HTML snippet that shows the backbone in 3Dmol.js (N, CA, C, O; Angstrom):
<script src="https://3Dmol.org/build/3Dmol-min.js"></script>
<div id="view" style="width:600px;height:400px;position:relative"></div>
<script>
const pdb = `
ATOM      1  N   MET A   1     -19.109  -5.641  -3.547  1.00  0.00           N
ATOM      2  CA  MET A   1     -18.194  -6.114  -2.519  1.00  0.00           C
ATOM      3  C   MET A   1     -17.076  -5.081  -2.338  1.00  0.00           C
ATOM      4  O   MET A   1     -16.465  -4.667  -3.323  1.00  0.00           O
ATOM      5  N   PRO A   2     -16.799  -4.661  -1.108  1.00  0.00           N
ATOM      6  CA  PRO A   2     -15.769  -3.640  -0.900  1.00  0.00           C
ATOM      7  C   PRO A   2     -14.367  -4.145  -1.244  1.00  0.00           C
ATOM      8  O   PRO A   2     -14.084  -5.342  -1.203  1.00  0.00           O
ATOM      9  N   ALA A   3     -13.518  -3.206  -1.577  1.00  0.00           N
ATOM     10  CA  ALA A   3     -12.113  -3.493  -1.870  1.00  0.00           C
ATOM     11  C   ALA A   3     -11.287  -2.365  -1.266  1.00  0.00           C
ATOM     12  O   ALA A   3     -11.826  -1.360  -0.803  1.00  0.00           O
ATOM     13  N   TYR A   4      -9.982  -2.547  -1.278  1.00  0.00           N
ATOM     14  CA  TYR A   4      -9.098  -1.620  -0.568  1.00  0.00           C
ATOM     15  C   TYR A   4      -7.928  -1.184  -1.443  1.00  0.00           C
ATOM     16  O   TYR A   4      -7.376  -1.972  -2.211  1.00  0.00           O
ATOM     17  N   VAL A   5      -7.567   0.072  -1.310  1.00  0.00           N
ATOM     18  CA  VAL A   5      -6.301   0.587  -1.823  1.00  0.00           C
ATOM     19  C   VAL A   5      -5.432   0.728  -0.585  1.00  0.00           C
ATOM     20  O   VAL A   5      -5.873   1.260   0.434  1.00  0.00           O
ATOM     21  N   TYR A   6      -4.203   0.252  -0.674  1.00  0.00           N
ATOM     22  CA  TYR A   6      -3.354   0.258   0.517  1.00  0.00           C
ATOM     23  C   TYR A   6      -1.955   0.730   0.166  1.00  0.00           C
ATOM     24  O   TYR A   6      -1.520   0.657  -0.983  1.00  0.00           O
ATOM     25  N   VAL A   7      -1.268   1.213   1.182  1.00  0.00           N
ATOM     26  CA  VAL A   7       0.139   1.590   1.049  1.00  0.00           C
ATOM     27  C   VAL A   7       0.904   0.806   2.103  1.00  0.00           C
ATOM     28  O   VAL A   7       0.595   0.866   3.293  1.00  0.00           O
ATOM     29  N   LEU A   8       1.910   0.067   1.642  1.00  0.00           N
ATOM     30  CA  LEU A   8       2.802  -0.662   2.538  1.00  0.00           C
ATOM     31  C   LEU A   8       4.140   0.052   2.554  1.00  0.00           C
ATOM     32  O   LEU A   8       4.561   0.616   1.544  1.00  0.00           O
ATOM     33  N   ARG A   9       4.807   0.029   3.695  1.00  0.00           N
ATOM     34  CA  ARG A   9       6.135   0.634   3.816  1.00  0.00           C
ATOM     35  C   ARG A   9       7.114  -0.410   4.313  1.00  0.00           C
ATOM     36  O   ARG A   9       6.814  -1.165   5.238  1.00  0.00           O
ATOM     37  N   SER A  10       8.292  -0.451   3.695  1.00  0.00           N
ATOM     38  CA  SER A  10       9.355  -1.354   4.123  1.00  0.00           C
ATOM     39  C   SER A  10       9.933  -0.858   5.436  1.00  0.00           C
ATOM     40  O   SER A  10      10.283   0.315   5.569  1.00  0.00           O
ATOM     41  N   ALA A  11      10.031  -1.758   6.402  1.00  0.00           N
ATOM     42  CA  ALA A  11      10.612  -1.406   7.701  1.00  0.00           C
ATOM     43  C   ALA A  11      12.106  -1.136   7.589  1.00  0.00           C
ATOM     44  O   ALA A  11      12.677  -0.449   8.436  1.00  0.00           O
ATOM     45  N   ILE A  12      12.741  -1.669   6.555  1.00  0.00           N
ATOM     46  CA  ILE A  12      14.195  -1.517   6.403  1.00  0.00           C
ATOM     47  C   ILE A  12      14.560  -0.336   5.506  1.00  0.00           C
ATOM     48  O   ILE A  12      15.363   0.513   5.893  1.00  0.00           O
ATOM     49  N   THR A  13      13.971  -0.280   4.301  1.00  0.00           N
ATOM     50  CA  THR A  13      14.368   0.748   3.338  1.00  0.00           C
ATOM     51  C   THR A  13      13.491   1.995   3.370  1.00  0.00           C
ATOM     52  O   THR A  13      13.899   3.053   2.892  1.00  0.00           O
ATOM     53  N   GLY A  14      12.288   1.875   3.931  1.00  0.00           N
ATOM     54  CA  GLY A  14      11.363   3.002   3.932  1.00  0.00           C
ATOM     55  C   GLY A  14      10.617   3.170   2.621  1.00  0.00           C
ATOM     56  O   GLY A  14       9.797   4.079   2.493  1.00  0.00           O
ATOM     57  N   GLN A  15      10.887   2.304   1.637  1.00  0.00           N
ATOM     58  CA  GLN A  15      10.194   2.393   0.351  1.00  0.00           C
ATOM     59  C   GLN A  15       8.728   2.013   0.523  1.00  0.00           C
ATOM     60  O   GLN A  15       8.364   1.264   1.430  1.00  0.00           O
ATOM     61  N   HIS A  16       7.892   2.549  -0.372  1.00  0.00           N
ATOM     62  CA  HIS A  16       6.457   2.319  -0.313  1.00  0.00           C
ATOM     63  C   HIS A  16       5.983   1.489  -1.497  1.00  0.00           C
ATOM     64  O   HIS A  16       6.581   1.510  -2.573  1.00  0.00           O
ATOM     65  N   TYR A  17       4.901   0.763  -1.276  1.00  0.00           N
ATOM     66  CA  TYR A  17       4.254  -0.017  -2.317  1.00  0.00           C
ATOM     67  C   TYR A  17       2.766   0.282  -2.240  1.00  0.00           C
ATOM     68  O   TYR A  17       2.173   0.194  -1.165  1.00  0.00           O
ATOM     69  N   ILE A  18       2.157   0.633  -3.362  1.00  0.00           N
ATOM     70  CA  ILE A  18       0.718   0.901  -3.427  1.00  0.00           C
ATOM     71  C   ILE A  18       0.062  -0.244  -4.176  1.00  0.00           C
ATOM     72  O   ILE A  18       0.556  -0.673  -5.219  1.00  0.00           O
ATOM     73  N   GLY A  19      -1.056  -0.742  -3.647  1.00  0.00           N
ATOM     74  CA  GLY A  19      -1.762  -1.841  -4.291  1.00  0.00           C
ATOM     75  C   GLY A  19      -3.251  -1.775  -4.020  1.00  0.00           C
ATOM     76  O   GLY A  19      -3.734  -0.894  -3.309  1.00  0.00           O
ATOM     77  N   ALA A  20      -3.982  -2.739  -4.610  1.00  0.00           N
ATOM     78  CA  ALA A  20      -5.429  -2.841  -4.424  1.00  0.00           C
ATOM     79  C   ALA A  20      -5.788  -4.307  -4.256  1.00  0.00           C
ATOM     80  O   ALA A  20      -5.176  -5.177  -4.875  1.00  0.00           O
ATOM     81  N   THR A  21      -6.785  -4.582  -3.414  1.00  0.00           N
ATOM     82  CA  THR A  21      -7.183  -5.962  -3.143  1.00  0.00           C
ATOM     83  C   THR A  21      -8.563  -6.001  -2.507  1.00  0.00           C
ATOM     84  O   THR A  21      -9.071  -4.988  -2.025  1.00  0.00           O
ATOM     85  N   ARG A  22      -9.157  -7.184  -2.514  1.00  0.00           N
ATOM     86  CA  ARG A  22     -10.404  -7.404  -1.767  1.00  0.00           C
ATOM     87  C   ARG A  22     -10.109  -7.935  -0.368  1.00  0.00           C
ATOM     88  O   ARG A  22     -10.870  -7.681   0.567  1.00  0.00           O
ATOM     89  N   ASP A  23      -9.009  -8.670  -0.221  1.00  0.00           N
ATOM     90  CA  ASP A  23      -8.668  -9.296   1.066  1.00  0.00           C
ATOM     91  C   ASP A  23      -7.353  -8.708   1.566  1.00  0.00           C
ATOM     92  O   ASP A  23      -6.274  -9.204   1.240  1.00  0.00           O
ATOM     93  N   LEU A  24      -7.453  -7.665   2.347  1.00  0.00           N
ATOM     94  CA  LEU A  24      -6.277  -6.909   2.771  1.00  0.00           C
ATOM     95  C   LEU A  24      -5.317  -7.744   3.612  1.00  0.00           C
ATOM     96  O   LEU A  24      -4.110  -7.726   3.370  1.00  0.00           O
ATOM     97  N   GLN A  25      -5.836  -8.473   4.592  1.00  0.00           N
ATOM     98  CA  GLN A  25      -4.964  -9.265   5.470  1.00  0.00           C
ATOM     99  C   GLN A  25      -4.190 -10.317   4.681  1.00  0.00           C
ATOM    100  O   GLN A  25      -2.991 -10.497   4.897  1.00  0.00           O
ATOM    101  N   ALA A  26      -4.867 -11.014   3.769  1.00  0.00           N
ATOM    102  CA  ALA A  26      -4.199 -12.043   2.966  1.00  0.00           C
ATOM    103  C   ALA A  26      -3.143 -11.420   2.055  1.00  0.00           C
ATOM    104  O   ALA A  26      -2.067 -11.989   1.870  1.00  0.00           O
ATOM    105  N   LYS A  27      -3.443 -10.268   1.494  1.00  0.00           N
ATOM    106  CA  LYS A  27      -2.493  -9.606   0.593  1.00  0.00           C
ATOM    107  C   LYS A  27      -1.236  -9.173   1.351  1.00  0.00           C
ATOM    108  O   LYS A  27      -0.124  -9.351   0.854  1.00  0.00           O
ATOM    109  N   ILE A  28      -1.403  -8.613   2.535  1.00  0.00           N
ATOM    110  CA  ILE A  28      -0.246  -8.208   3.337  1.00  0.00           C
ATOM    111  C   ILE A  28       0.580  -9.435   3.710  1.00  0.00           C
ATOM    112  O   ILE A  28       1.810  -9.397   3.665  1.00  0.00           O
ATOM    113  N   ALA A  29      -0.090 -10.515   4.075  1.00  0.00           N
ATOM    114  CA  ALA A  29       0.621 -11.757   4.411  1.00  0.00           C
ATOM    115  C   ALA A  29       1.412 -12.266   3.216  1.00  0.00           C
ATOM    116  O   ALA A  29       2.544 -12.723   3.374  1.00  0.00           O
ATOM    117  N   ARG A  30       0.826 -12.193   2.010  1.00  0.00           N
ATOM    118  CA  ARG A  30       1.560 -12.630   0.803  1.00  0.00           C
ATOM    119  C   ARG A  30       2.779 -11.749   0.558  1.00  0.00           C
ATOM    120  O   ARG A  30       3.846 -12.248   0.201  1.00  0.00           O
ATOM    121  N   HIS A  31       2.625 -10.445   0.748  1.00  0.00           N
ATOM    122  CA  HIS A  31       3.769  -9.539   0.569  1.00  0.00           C
ATOM    123  C   HIS A  31       4.885  -9.866   1.558  1.00  0.00           C
ATOM    124  O   HIS A  31       6.063  -9.726   1.233  1.00  0.00           O
ATOM    125  N   ASN A  32       4.524 -10.294   2.747  1.00  0.00           N
ATOM    126  CA  ASN A  32       5.511 -10.539   3.799  1.00  0.00           C
ATOM    127  C   ASN A  32       5.988 -11.981   3.888  1.00  0.00           C
ATOM    128  O   ASN A  32       6.778 -12.304   4.775  1.00  0.00           O
ATOM    129  N   ASN A  33       5.530 -12.864   2.989  1.00  0.00           N
ATOM    130  CA  ASN A  33       6.019 -14.245   3.086  1.00  0.00           C
ATOM    131  C   ASN A  33       7.479 -14.317   2.670  1.00  0.00           C
ATOM    132  O   ASN A  33       7.971 -13.443   1.956  1.00  0.00           O
ATOM    133  N   THR A  34       8.158 -15.339   3.109  1.00  0.00           N
ATOM    134  CA  THR A  34       9.602 -15.466   2.906  1.00  0.00           C
ATOM    135  C   THR A  34       9.992 -15.424   1.440  1.00  0.00           C
ATOM    136  O   THR A  34      10.970 -14.764   1.089  1.00  0.00           O
ATOM    137  N   THR A  35       9.258 -16.107   0.574  1.00  0.00           N
ATOM    138  CA  THR A  35       9.590 -16.140  -0.852  1.00  0.00           C
ATOM    139  C   THR A  35       9.529 -14.747  -1.461  1.00  0.00           C
ATOM    140  O   THR A  35      10.422 -14.361  -2.215  1.00  0.00           O
ATOM    141  N   ALA A  36       8.490 -13.993  -1.142  1.00  0.00           N
ATOM    142  CA  ALA A  36       8.361 -12.639  -1.687  1.00  0.00           C
ATOM    143  C   ALA A  36       9.492 -11.749  -1.194  1.00  0.00           C
ATOM    144  O   ALA A  36      10.016 -10.935  -1.954  1.00  0.00           O
ATOM    145  N   MET A  37       9.874 -11.896   0.067  1.00  0.00           N
ATOM    146  CA  MET A  37      10.946 -11.044   0.605  1.00  0.00           C
ATOM    147  C   MET A  37      12.297 -11.405  -0.006  1.00  0.00           C
ATOM    148  O   MET A  37      13.172 -10.545  -0.111  1.00  0.00           O
ATOM    149  N   LEU A  38      12.483 -12.662  -0.412  1.00  0.00           N
ATOM    150  CA  LEU A  38      13.737 -13.032  -1.061  1.00  0.00           C
ATOM    151  C   LEU A  38      13.831 -12.423  -2.446  1.00  0.00           C
ATOM    152  O   LEU A  38      14.915 -12.026  -2.874  1.00  0.00           O
ATOM    153  N   SER A  39      12.707 -12.342  -3.159  1.00  0.00           N
ATOM    154  CA  SER A  39      12.730 -11.776  -4.500  1.00  0.00           C
ATOM    155  C   SER A  39      12.709 -10.251  -4.478  1.00  0.00           C
ATOM    156  O   SER A  39      13.142  -9.615  -5.438  1.00  0.00           O
ATOM    157  N   ARG A  40      12.212  -9.660  -3.399  1.00  0.00           N
ATOM    158  CA  ARG A  40      12.150  -8.214  -3.246  1.00  0.00           C
ATOM    159  C   ARG A  40      12.643  -7.858  -1.856  1.00  0.00           C
ATOM    160  O   ARG A  40      11.828  -7.623  -0.964  1.00  0.00           O
ATOM    161  N   PRO A  41      13.950  -7.811  -1.645  1.00  0.00           N
ATOM    162  CA  PRO A  41      14.443  -7.522  -0.302  1.00  0.00           C
ATOM    163  C   PRO A  41      13.968  -6.150   0.176  1.00  0.00           C
ATOM    164  O   PRO A  41      13.716  -5.259  -0.635  1.00  0.00           O
ATOM    165  N   GLY A  42      13.851  -5.990   1.443  1.00  0.00           N
ATOM    166  CA  GLY A  42      13.387  -4.737   2.022  1.00  0.00           C
ATOM    167  C   GLY A  42      12.761  -4.993   3.370  1.00  0.00           C
ATOM    168  O   GLY A  42      12.321  -4.076   4.063  1.00  0.00           O
ATOM    169  N   GLY A  43      12.733  -6.269   3.726  1.00  0.00           N
ATOM    170  CA  GLY A  43      12.246  -6.628   5.048  1.00  0.00           C
ATOM    171  C   GLY A  43      10.747  -6.645   5.155  1.00  0.00           C
ATOM    172  O   GLY A  43      10.039  -6.555   4.153  1.00  0.00           O
ATOM    173  N   PRO A  44      10.267  -6.760   6.362  1.00  0.00           N
ATOM    174  CA  PRO A  44       8.826  -6.807   6.559  1.00  0.00           C
ATOM    175  C   PRO A  44       8.174  -5.491   6.135  1.00  0.00           C
ATOM    176  O   PRO A  44       8.738  -4.410   6.306  1.00  0.00           O
ATOM    177  N   LEU A  45       6.983  -5.616   5.583  1.00  0.00           N
ATOM    178  CA  LEU A  45       6.225  -4.447   5.155  1.00  0.00           C
ATOM    179  C   LEU A  45       5.099  -4.194   6.143  1.00  0.00           C
ATOM    180  O   LEU A  45       4.425  -5.122   6.591  1.00  0.00           O
ATOM    181  N   GLU A  46       4.904  -2.922   6.475  1.00  0.00           N
ATOM    182  CA  GLU A  46       3.796  -2.577   7.357  1.00  0.00           C
ATOM    183  C   GLU A  46       2.792  -1.733   6.582  1.00  0.00           C
ATOM    184  O   GLU A  46       3.168  -0.918   5.739  1.00  0.00           O
ATOM    185  N   CYS A  47       1.528  -1.935   6.875  1.00  0.00           N
ATOM    186  CA  CYS A  47       0.467  -1.176   6.226  1.00  0.00           C
ATOM    187  C   CYS A  47       0.372   0.189   6.906  1.00  0.00           C
ATOM    188  O   CYS A  47       0.133   0.274   8.110  1.00  0.00           O
ATOM    189  N   VAL A  48       0.561   1.260   6.123  1.00  0.00           N
ATOM    190  CA  VAL A  48       0.541   2.607   6.690  1.00  0.00           C
ATOM    191  C   VAL A  48      -0.667   3.424   6.229  1.00  0.00           C
ATOM    192  O   VAL A  48      -0.908   4.519   6.737  1.00  0.00           O
ATOM    193  N   TYR A  49      -1.435   2.887   5.256  1.00  0.00           N
ATOM    194  CA  TYR A  49      -2.606   3.609   4.756  1.00  0.00           C
ATOM    195  C   TYR A  49      -3.559   2.625   4.105  1.00  0.00           C
ATOM    196  O   TYR A  49      -3.137   1.726   3.378  1.00  0.00           O
ATOM    197  N   VAL A  50      -4.853   2.797   4.371  1.00  0.00           N
ATOM    198  CA  VAL A  50      -5.894   1.979   3.745  1.00  0.00           C
ATOM    199  C   VAL A  50      -7.051   2.888   3.365  1.00  0.00           C
ATOM    200  O   VAL A  50      -7.454   3.761   4.134  1.00  0.00           O
ATOM    201  N   GLU A  51      -7.575   2.668   2.169  1.00  0.00           N
ATOM    202  CA  GLU A  51      -8.737   3.410   1.687  1.00  0.00           C
ATOM    203  C   GLU A  51      -9.765   2.390   1.205  1.00  0.00           C
ATOM    204  O   GLU A  51      -9.431   1.509   0.413  1.00  0.00           O
ATOM    205  N   VAL A  52     -10.996   2.497   1.664  1.00  0.00           N
ATOM    206  CA  VAL A  52     -12.055   1.565   1.272  1.00  0.00           C
ATOM    207  C   VAL A  52     -12.740   2.084   0.008  1.00  0.00           C
ATOM    208  O   VAL A  52     -13.093   3.259  -0.085  1.00  0.00           O
ATOM    209  N   CYS A  53     -12.920   1.178  -0.970  1.00  0.00           N
ATOM    210  CA  CYS A  53     -13.615   1.502  -2.217  1.00  0.00           C
ATOM    211  C   CYS A  53     -14.809   0.564  -2.369  1.00  0.00           C
ATOM    212  O   CYS A  53     -14.855  -0.492  -1.737  1.00  0.00           O
ATOM    213  N   GLU A  54     -15.766   0.942  -3.198  1.00  0.00           N
ATOM    214  CA  GLU A  54     -16.983   0.140  -3.321  1.00  0.00           C
ATOM    215  C   GLU A  54     -16.802  -1.129  -4.137  1.00  0.00           C
ATOM    216  O   GLU A  54     -17.616  -2.046  -4.026  1.00  0.00           O
ATOM    217  N   SER A  55     -15.759  -1.208  -4.953  1.00  0.00           N
ATOM    218  CA  SER A  55     -15.527  -2.406  -5.768  1.00  0.00           C
ATOM    219  C   SER A  55     -14.036  -2.537  -6.066  1.00  0.00           C
ATOM    220  O   SER A  55     -13.264  -1.599  -5.864  1.00  0.00           O
ATOM    221  N   LEU A  56     -13.646  -3.711  -6.547  1.00  0.00           N
ATOM    222  CA  LEU A  56     -12.247  -3.915  -6.921  1.00  0.00           C
ATOM    223  C   LEU A  56     -11.879  -3.040  -8.116  1.00  0.00           C
ATOM    224  O   LEU A  56     -10.764  -2.524  -8.184  1.00  0.00           O
ATOM    225  N   ASP A  57     -12.806  -2.869  -9.058  1.00  0.00           N
ATOM    226  CA  ASP A  57     -12.538  -1.981 -10.199  1.00  0.00           C
ATOM    227  C   ASP A  57     -12.265  -0.554  -9.724  1.00  0.00           C
ATOM    228  O   ASP A  57     -11.352   0.105 -10.222  1.00  0.00           O
ATOM    229  N   ALA A  58     -13.055  -0.082  -8.764  1.00  0.00           N
ATOM    230  CA  ALA A  58     -12.850   1.273  -8.228  1.00  0.00           C
ATOM    231  C   ALA A  58     -11.512   1.367  -7.501  1.00  0.00           C
ATOM    232  O   ALA A  58     -10.813   2.374  -7.613  1.00  0.00           O
ATOM    233  N   ALA A  59     -11.156   0.324  -6.757  1.00  0.00           N
ATOM    234  CA  ALA A  59      -9.880   0.319  -6.032  1.00  0.00           C
ATOM    235  C   ALA A  59      -8.707   0.315  -7.007  1.00  0.00           C
ATOM    236  O   ALA A  59      -7.722   1.024  -6.799  1.00  0.00           O
ATOM    237  N   ARG A  60      -8.809  -0.477  -8.061  1.00  0.00           N
ATOM    238  CA  ARG A  60      -7.718  -0.514  -9.053  1.00  0.00           C
ATOM    239  C   ARG A  60      -7.594   0.808  -9.799  1.00  0.00           C
ATOM    240  O   ARG A  60      -6.490   1.246 -10.119  1.00  0.00           O
ATOM    241  N   SER A  61      -8.717   1.433 -10.070  1.00  0.00           N
ATOM    242  CA  SER A  61      -8.694   2.740 -10.717  1.00  0.00           C
ATOM    243  C   SER A  61      -8.008   3.766  -9.812  1.00  0.00           C
ATOM    244  O   SER A  61      -7.197   4.569 -10.274  1.00  0.00           O
ATOM    245  N   ARG A  62      -8.335   3.733  -8.544  1.00  0.00           N
ATOM    246  CA  ARG A  62      -7.714   4.638  -7.565  1.00  0.00           C
ATOM    247  C   ARG A  62      -6.216   4.361  -7.441  1.00  0.00           C
ATOM    248  O   ARG A  62      -5.413   5.290  -7.360  1.00  0.00           O
ATOM    249  N   GLU A  63      -5.846   3.079  -7.426  1.00  0.00           N
ATOM    250  CA  GLU A  63      -4.429   2.696  -7.377  1.00  0.00           C
ATOM    251  C   GLU A  63      -3.687   3.266  -8.585  1.00  0.00           C
ATOM    252  O   GLU A  63      -2.614   3.850  -8.434  1.00  0.00           O
ATOM    253  N   ARG A  64      -4.255   3.099  -9.786  1.00  0.00           N
ATOM    254  CA  ARG A  64      -3.616   3.629 -11.000  1.00  0.00           C
ATOM    255  C   ARG A  64      -3.467   5.149 -10.919  1.00  0.00           C
ATOM    256  O   ARG A  64      -2.439   5.700 -11.311  1.00  0.00           O
ATOM    257  N   TYR A  65      -4.502   5.820 -10.407  1.00  0.00           N
ATOM    258  CA  TYR A  65      -4.440   7.271 -10.273  1.00  0.00           C
ATOM    259  C   TYR A  65      -3.299   7.684  -9.345  1.00  0.00           C
ATOM    260  O   TYR A  65      -2.525   8.584  -9.671  1.00  0.00           O
ATOM    261  N   LEU A  66      -3.197   7.030  -8.195  1.00  0.00           N
ATOM    262  CA  LEU A  66      -2.146   7.394  -7.240  1.00  0.00           C
ATOM    263  C   LEU A  66      -0.748   7.134  -7.795  1.00  0.00           C
ATOM    264  O   LEU A  66       0.210   7.801  -7.403  1.00  0.00           O
ATOM    265  N   LYS A  67      -0.628   6.170  -8.702  1.00  0.00           N
ATOM    266  CA  LYS A  67       0.670   5.861  -9.307  1.00  0.00           C
ATOM    267  C   LYS A  67       0.961   6.735 -10.527  1.00  0.00           C
ATOM    268  O   LYS A  67       2.079   6.724 -11.041  1.00  0.00           O
ATOM    269  N   SER A  68      -0.033   7.489 -10.995  1.00  0.00           N
ATOM    270  CA  SER A  68       0.121   8.291 -12.207  1.00  0.00           C
ATOM    271  C   SER A  68       0.694   9.674 -11.887  1.00  0.00           C
ATOM    272  O   SER A  68       0.685  10.104 -10.734  1.00  0.00           O
ATOM    273  N   PRO A  69       1.194  10.372 -12.921  1.00  0.00           N
ATOM    274  CA  PRO A  69       1.672  11.742 -12.707  1.00  0.00           C
ATOM    275  C   PRO A  69       0.572  12.670 -12.169  1.00  0.00           C
ATOM    276  O   PRO A  69       0.865  13.581 -11.395  1.00  0.00           O
ATOM    277  N   ASP A  70      -0.683  12.450 -12.567  1.00  0.00           N
ATOM    278  CA  ASP A  70      -1.781  13.294 -12.083  1.00  0.00           C
ATOM    279  C   ASP A  70      -2.035  13.123 -10.590  1.00  0.00           C
ATOM    280  O   ASP A  70      -2.521  14.046  -9.936  1.00  0.00           O
ATOM    281  N   GLY A  71      -1.714  11.958 -10.048  1.00  0.00           N
ATOM    282  CA  GLY A  71      -1.987  11.678  -8.644  1.00  0.00           C
ATOM    283  C   GLY A  71      -0.811  11.890  -7.718  1.00  0.00           C
ATOM    284  O   GLY A  71      -0.900  11.585  -6.529  1.00  0.00           O
ATOM    285  N   VAL A  72       0.295  12.408  -8.239  1.00  0.00           N
ATOM    286  CA  VAL A  72       1.519  12.488  -7.444  1.00  0.00           C
ATOM    287  C   VAL A  72       1.368  13.391  -6.214  1.00  0.00           C
ATOM    288  O   VAL A  72       1.890  13.062  -5.148  1.00  0.00           O
ATOM    289  N   ASP A  73       0.669  14.514  -6.341  1.00  0.00           N
ATOM    290  CA  ASP A  73       0.504  15.405  -5.185  1.00  0.00           C
ATOM    291  C   ASP A  73      -0.279  14.721  -4.066  1.00  0.00           C
ATOM    292  O   ASP A  73       0.074  14.830  -2.892  1.00  0.00           O
ATOM    293  N   GLU A  74      -1.335  14.020  -4.441  1.00  0.00           N
ATOM    294  CA  GLU A  74      -2.126  13.319  -3.433  1.00  0.00           C
ATOM    295  C   GLU A  74      -1.338  12.166  -2.824  1.00  0.00           C
ATOM    296  O   GLU A  74      -1.424  11.916  -1.621  1.00  0.00           O
ATOM    297  N   LYS A  75      -0.571  11.466  -3.655  1.00  0.00           N
ATOM    298  CA  LYS A  75       0.260  10.372  -3.143  1.00  0.00           C
ATOM    299  C   LYS A  75       1.280  10.910  -2.140  1.00  0.00           C
ATOM    300  O   LYS A  75       1.493  10.298  -1.093  1.00  0.00           O
ATOM    301  N   ILE A  76       1.902  12.028  -2.440  1.00  0.00           N
ATOM    302  CA  ILE A  76       2.876  12.627  -1.519  1.00  0.00           C
ATOM    303  C   ILE A  76       2.197  13.001  -0.205  1.00  0.00           C
ATOM    304  O   ILE A  76       2.761  12.784   0.867  1.00  0.00           O
ATOM    305  N   ARG A  77       0.991  13.561  -0.279  1.00  0.00           N
ATOM    306  CA  ARG A  77       0.254  13.915   0.939  1.00  0.00           C
ATOM    307  C   ARG A  77      -0.044  12.667   1.767  1.00  0.00           C
ATOM    308  O   ARG A  77       0.124  12.671   2.986  1.00  0.00           O
ATOM    309  N   ILE A  78      -0.485  11.602   1.102  1.00  0.00           N
ATOM    310  CA  ILE A  78      -0.781  10.346   1.801  1.00  0.00           C
ATOM    311  C   ILE A  78       0.485   9.791   2.447  1.00  0.00           C
ATOM    312  O   ILE A  78       0.464   9.401   3.614  1.00  0.00           O
ATOM    313  N   LEU A  79       1.578   9.754   1.702  1.00  0.00           N
ATOM    314  CA  LEU A  79       2.825   9.200   2.233  1.00  0.00           C
ATOM    315  C   LEU A  79       3.362  10.050   3.373  1.00  0.00           C
ATOM    316  O   LEU A  79       3.859   9.514   4.364  1.00  0.00           O
ATOM    317  N   TYR A  80       3.270  11.365   3.245  1.00  0.00           N
ATOM    318  CA  TYR A  80       3.748  12.234   4.316  1.00  0.00           C
ATOM    319  C   TYR A  80       2.926  12.014   5.580  1.00  0.00           C
ATOM    320  O   TYR A  80       3.477  11.898   6.675  1.00  0.00           O
ATOM    321  N   THR A  81       1.618  11.959   5.426  1.00  0.00           N
ATOM    322  CA  THR A  81       0.734  11.737   6.573  1.00  0.00           C
ATOM    323  C   THR A  81       0.994  10.369   7.188  1.00  0.00           C
ATOM    324  O   THR A  81       1.033  10.231   8.410  1.00  0.00           O
ATOM    325  N   ALA A  82       1.170   9.358   6.341  1.00  0.00           N
ATOM    326  CA  ALA A  82       1.387   7.988   6.832  1.00  0.00           C
ATOM    327  C   ALA A  82       2.708   7.869   7.573  1.00  0.00           C
ATOM    328  O   ALA A  82       2.778   7.179   8.590  1.00  0.00           O
ATOM    329  N   THR A  83       3.748   8.519   7.091  1.00  0.00           N
ATOM    330  CA  THR A  83       5.057   8.380   7.725  1.00  0.00           C
ATOM    331  C   THR A  83       5.232   9.346   8.887  1.00  0.00           C
ATOM    332  O   THR A  83       6.153   9.188   9.689  1.00  0.00           O
ATOM    333  N   ALA A  84       4.360  10.342   8.988  1.00  0.00           N
ATOM    334  CA  ALA A  84       4.472  11.312  10.079  1.00  0.00           C
ATOM    335  C   ALA A  84       3.750  10.846  11.341  1.00  0.00           C
ATOM    336  O   ALA A  84       3.868  11.471  12.395  1.00  0.00           O
ATOM    337  N   ARG A  85       3.000   9.739  11.231  1.00  0.00           N
ATOM    338  CA  ARG A  85       2.270   9.243  12.406  1.00  0.00           C
ATOM    339  C   ARG A  85       3.246   8.767  13.467  1.00  0.00           C
ATOM    340  O   ARG A  85       4.271   8.167  13.145  1.00  0.00           O
ATOM    341  N   PRO A  86       2.936   9.028  14.726  1.00  0.00           N
ATOM    342  CA  PRO A  86       3.802   8.498  15.791  1.00  0.00           C
ATOM    343  C   PRO A  86       3.684   6.985  15.868  1.00  0.00           C
ATOM    344  O   PRO A  86       2.611   6.424  15.643  1.00  0.00           O
ATOM    345  N   LYS A  87       4.783   6.333  16.184  1.00  0.00           N
ATOM    346  CA  LYS A  87       4.795   4.870  16.349  1.00  0.00           C
ATOM    347  C   LYS A  87       4.108   4.517  17.654  1.00  0.00           C
ATOM    348  O   LYS A  87       4.229   5.236  18.646  1.00  0.00           O
ATOM    349  N   LYS A  88       3.383   3.401  17.647  1.00  0.00           N
ATOM    350  CA  LYS A  88       2.735   2.925  18.881  1.00  0.00           C
ATOM    351  C   LYS A  88       3.656   2.009  19.634  1.00  0.00           C
ATOM    352  O   LYS A  88       3.293   1.506  20.698  1.00  0.00           O
TER     353      LYS A  88
END
`;
const viewer = $3Dmol.createViewer("view");
viewer.addModel(pdb, "pdb");
viewer.setStyle({}, {cartoon: {color: "spectrum"}});
viewer.zoomTo();
viewer.render();
</script>
């Protein structure tokens, strides 16, 4: 079953969050629900990057890599590309 590695960006602070899930739409909705925003202020989060993986284990492994010191260069490239896109 496919899974996703995603990057969300705060519309207010510009901070990024990297995660992994099988249900991308539900996960984004959970991140943006009122309770979550009260505990983690930063406003609505928008999805700026998605990568499809063959399994949840593969997606979580990729997420850990991007959050690790070894993955920092690739994470910077992803974030730069994601934030450099023109707004629609």
